C-alpha positions in Angstrom: -6.3 165.9 134.6 -5.3 163.2 132.1 -2.1 161.3 132.1 -0.9 163.4 129.1 -1.6 166.7 130.9 -0.1 165.7 134.3 3.4 167.0 135.0 6.2 164.5 135.5 7.7 163.9 138.9 11.5 163.7 138.4 13.2 161.5 141.1 17.0 162.1 140.8 19.7 160.2 142.7 22.5 162.7 143.3 25.0 159.9 144.2 24.4 157.9 141.0 27.3 157.4 138.6 30.0 158.4 141.1 27.9 161.5 142.0 27.2 162.4 138.4 23.5 162.7 139.2 24.2 165.6 141.5 26.9 167.2 139.4 24.9 167.1 136.1 21.4 167.9 137.5 21.3 171.4 136.1 22.3 170.3 132.7 19.6 167.6 132.7 17.0 170.0 134.0 18.0 172.5 131.3 17.4 169.8 128.6 14.0 169.0 130.1 13.1 172.7 129.9 14.5 172.8 126.3 12.1 170.1 125.2 9.2 171.7 127.2 8.6 168.8 129.5 6.7 169.9 132.6 8.2 168.4 135.7 8.8 168.7 139.5 12.3 167.6 140.7 12.9 165.7 143.9 16.4 164.5 145.0 16.7 161.2 146.9 18.4 161.2 150.3 19.6 157.6 150.6 19.1 154.0 149.9 15.4 153.1 149.6 14.2 156.7 149.5 13.0 156.5 145.9 10.8 153.5 146.8 9.0 155.4 149.5 8.8 158.6 147.4 7.2 156.8 144.4 4.8 154.8 146.6 3.6 157.9 148.6 3.3 160.1 145.5 1.2 157.5 143.6 -1.1 157.2 146.6 -1.5 161.0 146.5 -2.5 160.9 142.8 0.7 161.1 140.8 0.9 158.9 137.7 4.1 160.0 135.8 7.7 159.5 136.9 11.1 160.2 135.4 13.9 158.4 137.2 17.5 159.9 136.9 20.2 157.5 138.1 21.5 154.0 137.6 20.1 150.5 137.7 19.6 150.7 141.4 17.5 153.9 141.1 15.4 152.3 138.4 14.9 149.2 140.6 13.7 151.4 143.5 11.2 153.2 141.2 9.8 149.9 140.0 9.4 148.7 143.6 7.6 151.9 144.6 5.2 151.3 141.7 4.5 147.7 142.6 4.3 148.3 146.4 1.6 151.0 146.2 -2.1 149.9 146.4 -3.9 152.9 144.9 -3.9 151.7 141.2 -2.7 148.9 139.0 1.0 149.3 138.3 0.3 149.5 134.5 -1.5 152.8 135.1 1.8 154.4 136.1 4.1 155.8 133.4 7.8 155.5 134.0 10.6 157.1 132.0 14.3 157.1 132.7 17.5 159.1 132.1 20.6 157.0 132.8 23.5 158.6 134.8 24.7 155.4 136.6 28.0 153.6 136.3 26.4 150.4 134.7 23.2 151.4 133.0 22.5 147.9 131.9 18.7 147.9 131.8 18.6 150.8 129.3 20.7 148.8 126.9 17.9 146.3 126.4 15.0 148.8 126.1 16.6 151.2 123.7 17.0 154.3 126.0 20.1 156.3 124.8 22.9 156.7 127.3 23.3 160.4 126.5 21.0 162.8 128.4 19.5 164.6 125.4 18.9 161.3 123.6 17.1 159.9 126.6 14.9 163.1 126.9 14.1 163.0 123.2 12.8 159.4 123.8 10.6 160.7 126.7 9.2 163.3 124.4 8.1 160.7 121.8 5.7 159.2 124.4 6.2 155.7 123.0 4.9 153.3 125.6 6.0 149.7 126.1 4.5 147.2 128.5 7.5 145.5 130.3 7.5 142.2 132.3 8.4 142.4 135.9 9.7 139.6 138.3 8.7 139.3 141.9 11.3 137.6 144.1 10.4 136.2 147.5 13.4 135.3 149.7 14.5 134.6 153.2 16.0 137.4 155.3 16.8 136.9 159.0 13.7 135.0 160.3 11.1 136.3 157.8 10.1 136.2 154.2 10.5 139.4 152.1 9.7 140.4 148.5 11.4 142.6 145.9 10.5 143.4 142.3 12.9 143.7 139.4 12.7 144.6 135.7 16.2 143.5 134.5 18.1 140.6 136.0 18.4 138.7 139.2 21.6 136.8 140.0 22.3 134.0 142.5 25.4 132.5 144.0 28.5 134.1 142.5 26.6 137.0 141.0 25.2 137.9 144.4 28.6 137.4 146.0 30.2 139.9 143.6 27.4 142.4 144.2 28.0 142.2 148.0 31.7 142.9 147.5 31.1 145.7 145.0 28.6 147.4 147.3 30.9 147.1 150.2 33.8 148.7 148.3 31.6 151.5 146.7 34.4 152.1 144.2 37.0 150.4 142.1 37.1 148.5 138.8 34.0 146.2 138.5 35.7 143.7 136.2 38.7 143.4 138.6 36.2 142.9 141.5 34.6 140.1 139.5 37.9 138.3 139.1 39.3 139.0 142.6 36.1 137.7 144.2 37.0 134.2 142.8 39.7 133.9 145.5 37.1 133.8 148.3 34.1 132.2 146.6 33.0 128.7 147.1 30.3 127.2 144.9 27.4 125.4 146.5 24.8 122.8 145.7 21.6 124.2 144.4 18.2 122.7 143.6 16.6 124.5 140.6 12.9 124.0 140.0 11.4 125.5 136.9 7.6 125.5 136.5 7.3 123.0 139.3 9.8 120.6 137.7 13.3 120.0 139.2 15.9 120.5 136.4 19.1 120.2 138.5 20.4 119.4 142.0 24.1 119.9 141.9 27.0 122.3 142.5 26.3 125.6 140.7 28.8 128.3 140.2 26.3 131.1 139.4 23.0 131.8 137.6 21.2 134.7 136.1 17.4 135.0 135.7 15.5 137.8 134.1 14.0 139.9 131.3 16.9 142.0 130.1 20.1 141.0 128.2 22.7 142.8 130.2 24.0 143.2 133.8 27.4 143.8 135.5 28.3 146.8 133.4 27.7 145.4 129.9 27.9 141.6 130.5 25.4 139.9 128.2 24.3 137.2 130.6 20.9 136.6 128.9 21.5 137.1 125.2 18.1 135.8 124.1 16.0 137.6 126.7 13.0 139.8 125.7 11.4 142.2 128.2 7.8 141.5 127.1 7.6 137.8 126.2 6.1 136.6 129.5 8.9 134.1 130.4 12.2 134.3 132.4 15.4 133.5 130.6 17.9 131.7 132.7 21.6 131.1 132.3 23.2 128.5 134.6 26.9 128.2 135.2 27.5 124.6 136.3 30.5 123.4 138.2 33.7 124.8 136.6 37.2 125.7 137.6 38.2 129.2 138.5 40.7 129.2 135.6 37.8 128.5 133.2 36.0 131.6 134.6 39.1 133.8 134.2 39.9 132.5 130.6 36.3 133.2 129.4 35.4 136.4 131.2 35.6 138.4 127.9 33.1 136.1 126.3 30.4 137.5 128.7 30.4 140.8 126.8 29.3 139.5 123.5 27.1 136.6 124.7 29.4 133.9 123.1 30.0 132.3 126.6 26.7 130.4 126.3 28.5 128.0 123.9 30.8 126.9 126.7 30.3 123.3 127.9 29.6 124.3 131.5 26.7 126.6 130.6 23.1 125.8 130.1 20.1 128.0 129.2 16.5 127.6 130.2 13.1 129.5 130.1 10.3 129.4 132.7 7.3 131.2 134.0 8.1 130.4 137.6 11.4 129.7 139.3 12.2 128.2 142.7 15.7 127.9 144.2 16.5 125.7 147.2 19.7 124.8 149.0 20.9 123.2 152.2 23.2 126.1 152.9 22.3 129.8 152.3 22.6 130.8 148.6 22.1 134.6 148.1 20.3 136.6 145.4 20.7 140.1 144.0 18.3 142.0 141.7 19.4 144.9 139.5 22.6 145.2 141.5 20.8 145.3 144.9 21.8 142.6 147.4 18.9 140.8 149.0 18.5 137.7 151.2 18.9 134.0 150.5 17.2 130.6 149.8 14.6 129.4 149.6 13.9 131.8 146.8 10.8 132.0 144.6 10.5 134.1 141.5 7.1 134.9 139.9 6.4 136.4 136.5 4.2 139.5 136.3 3.6 139.7 132.5 3.6 143.1 130.8 2.8 144.9 134.0 5.1 147.9 133.9 4.4 150.9 131.5 7.7 152.5 130.4 8.7 155.0 127.7 11.6 153.6 125.7 13.1 153.2 122.2 11.7 149.8 121.3 8.3 148.5 120.4 6.4 145.7 122.1 6.5 142.6 120.0 3.4 141.3 121.8 -0.1 142.3 120.6 
């Protein structure tokens, strides 16, 4: 059976988007039927389940997956694809139907937010080879690894994600601002392509392939998902009032002109600190420094609404 002939495995997170995944599943399945997409649905049962499902199914011969959920669901599918050892990750086809509360990754790759639009995109079969980052970090006494296709955030970004995930509800923008009351910036050493570029107090930093995270914040306005380099935005030492006054500029990318912002690109990133500085990827909280981020160029095959600019 060829990749074209094989049915899709649909992995749906019923808790995504404040349980929209579960509430809307029959509507989504009906649209898949309408567009004559052959599929088998599986519902996830908790955090990390999509990783194991994807990994196990690939090792049993499955090569086509449709994820239904938010950025966290997408991240789990990506990790399942890269943790399996049966085939190269680029031999797996991944499509996505967004039902999450953020849906930041799909904004960059041109997947419509509405269900029918996303399914029409799947029907086109337009493949795109996407870069992926591999993060190695410290957790408890050991080193662990996680893959990501959108954005990783350190320092304040990770602090906000921890608080959002703990609350499980509420206004994200208000959580971003209220987190300022308890957050204390730390000294970070940032090494890009084996060269130290800073050793100072850093408020926050974003590293990745996509333009958006945090429910529409354009933290990496120049990022491209297939150019083989990470984009980085670093927030140097600043006052909490400066953060509050300029929060709205995050949504159109104009914040990068602020005097306490710097932008960089790199193929390899290392982050060190004397105290523990944490990292998150695609809204999933991970461990802490020392952190290494490695580029896996054009290694993820997705169906989306943009064309690869690389030949």
